[in-house]
N, C-alpha and C positions, 0 to 999 in steps of 0.2 A: 504494500500500500504506500502510495507516495506521501511524502511529508507536505505540509502546507496547511492553509486555513480551511480544513475540511469541516464545514458547518454541519453537513449531514451526519457525519460520525458523532459529532458532539451532541447533536439532538438525540440520536438513537441511544447513546450511552447516558444521556442526561447529566453529563459532567459540566458543571458550571464553574468549578474552581479547582486549581491545582495547588497543593500545599507541599512545600519542599523543606526538608531538613537542611542544615548547614554543614556540620562536620562530616567529612568523608563522603559528601554528596556534592555540594557546591565547592568544597575545597578538598584537597588531597590530605591523606594522613600525614602527620609530622615526619620529616625526613630523619633518618637514623642519626645523623650528626647533630641535629637539634635536640633530640632526646639524650644523646651522649653528653652534651655539655651541661644539661640540667642534672643528669644523674651524678656527674662529678661533684656538683655542689653538695650533694647529700652523701657522697662517698659510697655509692652503691653502683652495681652494674646496670646498664641500660635496660635490660630485660626486667630486672627487679623494680626499677623506677616505674616502668610502664604498668607493671602489675599492681603497684601501689597507687599510681596516679589515677587510673580509670575508675576504680571503685570508690575513691574518696571525693570525686567531683560533685556528687549530687547536691549536698547542702550549699556548696559554693555556687554552682550553676543556678540553684534555686533562689539565690539572693539571701540566704540565711547566714552566710559567713562573709566577712570582708576579705579582700585579698590578703591583707596583713594577717588576719586570723587563719586563713587557709594555709598559707605558706609557713607560718610559725608552727601550726599543728603538724604539717607534713614533716618539717625538720625535727620536731620533737619525737615523732614516731620513728624517724630514721636514726635518732640518737645523735644528732648534730645540732650545733647552734649557728644561727644565721642572724645577721644584723639588718637594720632598716635598708641600708644600701643594697645588700644582696637581695632582699625582697623586691625592691624596685627593679633590679636587673631581671629577676625571675618573672616578674609581671610582663616586662617587655618581651622576653623570650617566649613566654606562653602565648601571647597574642601573635607574635611573629610566626611561630611554627604552625599556627592554624590559618595562615594567610596565603597558602599556596593554592591559588584559585584554579578550579577546573573550568577553563574557558568554554569548552563544549557545552557544559551545563548552563553557563550564563547565556550563551547564544540561544539555547532552548528556552530559557526563561523569557528572553526577549520575544521569541516566537509566540509563546503562550500569551503574553501580554498583548502583542499585536493582533492576535486572533480574537481578542475580546473576552478571554477568560479572566476570572478573578484570580489573582496570584497572592499567595501568602507564604511567609517564612514561619516555620514552627521549629524552634531550636532550643535545646538545653544549652544556654549560653550565659556566661557570667558578665558582670557589668563592664569589666575592662575590655572584653572582646566586643561587646555591643558598641561601646563608644568608639573603639578602633575601627570597626567595620563601617559604622555610619559616617565616620570622618574620611575614610580612605577608599571606600568602595562605591563609586558613583552608581554602579548597577543596582545597589540597594533600592534605588528609586523605582525599579521595575516591580517591586512588591507593593500591592495595594494594602497589605497588612503585614506587620512585623510582630510576631507573637513570640516573645522571649521569656524563658522560664524565670530569669532573675527579676523581671518586671511584674509578673503576675503571681509569683510565688507558687507556681505549679510546675511539675516536671514530668516529662515522659519517662516511663510508660503509664503514668497515672491516667485512668480514663477521663478524669475531670478536665485535663488539659485539652483533650480532643473534643469534648463537649463544649468547652469554652471557645475553642477555635471555630467550630461550625456556627455557633451562635454569633460570634463576632463578625464573621464574614457573611452571615445571613444566607446560608444554604442548608439544605437537609444533608445529613451525613452521606447518603447514597449519591449525592450530587458532587461530592468532593473526591478527588484523586490525590492520595498521599504517597510521597516517595521518601524513604528513609533507609539507612544502611543497617539498622539493627532489627533483628527478628522480633525481639520483645516489643518494640514500638509498633512494628507492623501488625503483630497479633492483637495488641491493645486497640489499635485504630480500627481493625476489622470488627472487633467486638462491639465497638460503638456504632459500626455501620458504614464506615468509610471504605471506598475502594483503595487498596493499599498495595504497593509494589516495593519489594526490597531492592535497594540499589547495590550493585556489585561492579558496575562499570557502565560507560555510556553505551557500548555495543549491546550488552546484556539488557539494559533498560529499553533500548530501541526495539529489541526483539520481543520483550514482554509487552510493550505498548502495542505492537502489531498484533500480538495474540489476543488482546482484549478489544481490538478494533479501534484504538485511539489514533486518530489520523495526524496529529501534530507531533512529529517525531524529531528527536535530536539528530544532528548530522551523523553520518556513519562514522564510527570511531571504535578504536580497539581498547580504550581505557576502561 
């Protein structure tokens, strides 16, 4: 099926809105060297840093912890001491390593907006990253709605955040297509009634969209 503004497909699917995750969907996962330099601050191996980093993000992304509290807690759990200057450095590195943008996905976002679909960002994102993205990413303007966990104090995969999202963008759950890289989030979205596709790369997403008959496709890609 050809890409483009296929209004017939949109009507048959009753999709009025596309909701996109940020991390590892609109941006790539952090580069190994970025993780390595952060791990060195805590005197641990890169693999162990990531194992500790991912599970501890929830309260920070939800806006329940400040950056200073998050990194001080992380250091305490690692058994090291860090000062205010090191925390500021970590904050900059943290936003920087999540800023490797997937241009093919941004192009698709522009296609969706041009086709007249409502576009929404739904991300577990902390305040530093939110401020950085809004300041530096002009393409954020292609989102009609930016729904960030730190600002609404809800976090994926809590069903409440999906209910909040469809209410805010004024569509029924079945009228929204959600794309995220984590299976837990996909399952939770489907439980609420959204159409949901797990993102593993642009080429895979393109194929999955074709399978459900969605006619606005990202460009052919192997990512």
